[in-house]
C-alpha positions in Angstrom: -28.9 -21.7 5.0 -27.9 -19.5 7.9 -26.9 -22.5 10.0 -24.4 -23.6 7.3 -22.8 -20.1 7.4 -22.3 -20.1 11.2 -19.0 -20.9 12.8 -18.5 -24.6 13.3 -17.1 -25.6 16.7 -15.4 -28.6 15.1 -12.7 -26.2 13.8 -11.7 -25.1 17.2 -9.5 -28.1 18.1 -7.4 -27.7 14.9 -7.1 -23.9 15.5 -6.0 -24.3 19.1 -3.4 -26.9 18.2 -1.7 -24.6 15.6 -2.3 -21.3 17.4 1.4 -20.4 17.1 1.3 -20.6 13.3 -1.7 -18.2 13.3 0.2 -15.9 15.7 3.2 -15.8 13.4 0.9 -15.2 10.4 -0.8 -12.4 12.3 2.5 -10.7 13.3 3.7 -10.9 9.7 0.5 -9.4 8.3 0.7 -6.6 11.0 4.3 -5.8 10.0 3.4 -5.9 6.3 0.4 -3.6 7.0 2.7 -1.1 8.9 5.2 -1.2 6.0 2.4 -0.8 3.4 1.2 2.3 5.3 4.7 3.7 5.7 5.4 3.2 2.0 1.8 4.0 0.8 2.9 5.5 -2.5 4.9 2.4 -3.4 2.1 0.2 -2.2 -0.4 2.1 -4.4 1.8 1.9 -7.5 2.6 -1.9 -7.0 -1.1 -2.7 -6.3 -2.2 -0.8 -9.4 0.5 -2.5 -11.5 -0.7 -5.9 -10.2 -4.2 -4.9 -11.2 -3.0 -4.2 -14.7 -1.3 -7.6 -14.9 -4.4 -9.3 -13.7 -6.4 -7.6 -16.4 -3.9 -8.7 -19.0 -4.1 -12.3 -17.7 -7.9 -12.1 -17.8 -7.6 -10.8 -21.4 -5.5 -13.8 -22.4 -8.0 -16.2 -20.9 -10.9 -14.3 -22.6 -9.0 -14.5 -26.0 -8.5 -18.2 -25.5 -12.2 -18.7 -24.6 -13.3 -16.5 -27.5 -11.5 -18.6 -30.1 -11.9 -22.0 -28.4 -15.6 -21.8 -27.6 -17.2 -18.9 -29.4 -15.6 -19.4 -32.9 -18.4 -19.9 -35.4 -21.1 -18.6 -33.0 -20.8 -15.1 -34.4 -23.1 -13.2 -32.1 -21.3 -14.3 -29.0 -17.9 -14.4 -30.7 -17.7 -10.7 -31.4 -19.0 -9.7 -28.0 -16.4 -11.8 -26.3 -13.7 -10.6 -28.6 -14.5 -7.0 -27.8 -14.5 -7.8 -24.1 -11.1 -9.4 -24.4 -9.8 -6.4 -26.3 -11.1 -4.0 -23.7 -9.5 -6.0 -20.9 -6.2 -6.0 -22.8 -6.3 -2.3 -23.6 -7.2 -1.3 -20.0 -4.5 -3.7 -18.6 -1.9 -2.2 -20.9 -2.9 1.4 -20.1 -2.7 0.7 -16.3 0.7 -1.0 -16.6 2.1 1.9 -18.8 0.6 4.6 -16.6 0.1 3.3 -13.0 0.2 6.8 -11.5 -2.5 8.1 -13.8 -4.5 4.9 -13.1 -4.2 5.3 -9.3 -5.3 8.9 -9.6 -8.3 7.9 -11.7 -9.3 5.0 -9.4 -8.9 7.2 -6.3 -11.4 9.7 -7.9 -13.8 6.9 -8.3 -13.2 5.7 -4.8 -13.9 9.2 -3.4 -17.1 9.5 -5.4 -18.2 6.0 -4.2 -17.6 6.9 -0.6 -19.6 10.1 -0.9 -22.5 8.3 -2.6 -22.6 5.4 -0.2 -22.2 7.7 2.8 -25.2 9.8 1.7 -27.2 6.6 1.0 -26.5 5.2 4.4 -27.4 8.5 6.1 -30.7 8.7 4.3 -31.4 5.0 4.8 -30.8 5.2 8.5 -33.2 8.1 9.0 -35.8 6.4 6.8 -35.7 2.9 8.1 -35.1 3.5 11.9 -34.2 -0.2 12.4 -32.8 -1.4 15.7 -29.4 0.2 16.3 -30.1 2.6 13.4 -27.6 5.0 14.9 -24.7 2.7 13.8 -25.9 2.9 10.2 -26.0 6.7 10.5 -22.5 6.7 12.1 -21.3 4.4 9.2 -22.8 6.8 6.7 -21.2 9.8 8.3 -17.8 8.1 8.3 -18.1 7.0 4.7 -19.2 10.5 3.6 -16.3 12.1 5.5 -13.8 9.6 3.9 -15.2 10.5 0.5 -15.0 14.2 1.1 -11.4 13.9 2.5 -10.3 11.9 -0.5 -11.9 14.3 -3.0 -10.6 17.4 -1.2 -7.0 16.3 -1.6 -7.5 14.8 -5.0 -5.4 14.3 -7.3 -2.6 14.2 -4.8 -4.5 11.6 -2.7 -4.4 9.3 -5.7 -0.7 8.6 -5.0 -1.2 7.2 -1.4 -4.9 6.5 -0.6 -5.0 3.0 -2.1 -1.8 2.1 -0.4 -3.0 3.3 2.9 -6.3 1.4 2.5 -4.4 -1.8 1.7 -2.0 -1.2 4.7 -4.9 -0.7 7.0 -6.6 -3.8 5.8 -3.4 -5.9 6.3 -2.9 -4.3 9.7 -6.4 -5.2 11.0 -6.2 -8.7 9.4 -2.9 -9.3 11.2 -4.4 -8.0 14.4 -7.4 -10.3 14.0 -5.1 -13.3 13.6 -3.1 -12.3 16.6 -6.1 -11.9 18.8 -7.7 -15.1 17.6 -4.5 -17.1 18.1 -4.1 -15.8 21.6 -7.7 -16.8 22.3 -7.1 -20.2 20.9 -4.0 -20.6 23.0 -6.0 -19.7 26.1 -8.5 -22.4 25.2 -5.9 -25.1 24.9 
């Protein structure tokens, strides 16, 4: 199983032939990440709005599935109908109030980081696996992120999600840039 998950060297020739496309993609992602961080409030609102749209699309699919497959199977029909209604209600609520939704999701994000940080800290001291210090460091960083988010909440709800998205795009772009330059050097 692990062997199938490892990187396959047969992909290297294709990657090295098209390194310039990956470089352009990396540059675009990096620029997009910088823009997303710079406009973190807009990025947050747009991403929350898209989440609401995705929930509405999922609700439509669930409604179709409910009436196409579960009609007549009453125990499953009503459960699926309730689930579709919940998706629809939450999707509409998010679309109508994206700022309130982002503030609520940011609160959950802050709580999550505090809990996962504490878990990693206690886990690192209890397990003492090789390189346990990195688990401890990761836990401390997660705990600090959670505390910072919660300390500035609800104001942080307007920009944290956008900053996280921007940072992810920035590092994804940087990864593509570095990989494409390495592939160019192998050519």
